C-alpha positions as CSV (number, residue, x, y, z in Angstrom):
1,X,15.1,-6.9,-18.7
2,X,15.9,-4.6,-15.7
3,X,12.4,-3.3,-15.7
4,X,11.0,-6.8,-15.7
5,X,13.1,-7.7,-12.7
6,X,11.9,-4.6,-10.8
7,X,8.3,-5.4,-11.6
8,X,8.7,-8.9,-10.3
9,X,10.5,-7.7,-7.2
10,X,7.6,-5.2,-6.4
11,X,4.7,-7.3,-7.6
12,X,3.5,-8.2,-4.1
13,X,3.5,-4.5,-3.1
14,X,1.7,-3.6,-6.3
15,X,-0.9,-6.2,-5.5
16,X,-1.3,-4.9,-2.0
17,X,-1.7,-1.3,-3.3
18,X,-4.6,-2.5,-5.5
19,X,-6.3,-5.0,-3.1
20,X,-9.1,-2.5,-2.4
21,X,-10.7,0.3,-4.3
22,X,-8.1,2.9,-5.3
23,X,-7.1,5.3,-3.6
24,X,-7.8,3.6,-0.2
25,X,-4.5,1.5,0.0
26,X,-2.4,4.2,-1.5
27,X,-3.8,6.6,1.1
28,X,-3.0,4.1,3.9
29,X,0.5,3.6,2.6
30,X,1.2,7.4,2.4
31,X,-0.2,7.9,5.9
32,X,2.2,5.2,7.2
33,X,5.0,7.1,5.6
34,X,4.0,10.3,7.4
35,X,2.2,12.0,4.5
36,X,-1.4,13.0,5.3
37,X,-3.7,11.7,8.0
38,X,-4.9,8.5,6.3
39,X,-8.6,9.3,6.6
40,X,-11.0,8.9,3.7
41,X,-14.3,10.7,2.8
42,X,-17.5,9.0,1.7
43,X,-18.2,7.0,-0.4
44,X,-14.8,5.5,0.5
45,X,-14.3,3.5,3.6
46,X,-11.2,2.8,5.7
47,X,-8.9,0.0,4.6
48,X,-9.7,-3.4,6.0
49,X,-7.3,-4.0,8.9
50,X,-6.0,-7.4,7.7
51,X,-5.2,-5.9,4.3
52,X,-3.6,-2.8,5.8
53,X,-1.4,-5.0,8.0
54,X,-0.3,-7.0,4.9
55,X,0.4,-3.8,3.0
56,X,2.5,-2.4,5.7
57,X,4.4,-5.7,6.2
58,X,5.2,-5.7,2.4
59,X,6.4,-2.1,2.6
60,X,8.7,-3.0,5.5
61,X,10.0,-6.1,3.7
62,X,11.0,-3.9,0.7
63,X,12.5,-1.2,2.9
64,X,9.9,1.4,1.8
65,X,8.8,1.7,5.4
66,X,11.0,1.6,8.5
């Protein structure tokens, strides 16, 4: 029951982390937290800005990002 509540609580963040090809959103999230530079190598491309903004907003809402 507790795990189900946590999954529901974090579902929007999970969706944001998989809105583009992995590892692009995870890389963007880690860069926002100060880990790494956030760049990607071919064949990957940078995260779409509107999706990146939504990801960072969700991270802030949950307190994962200041």
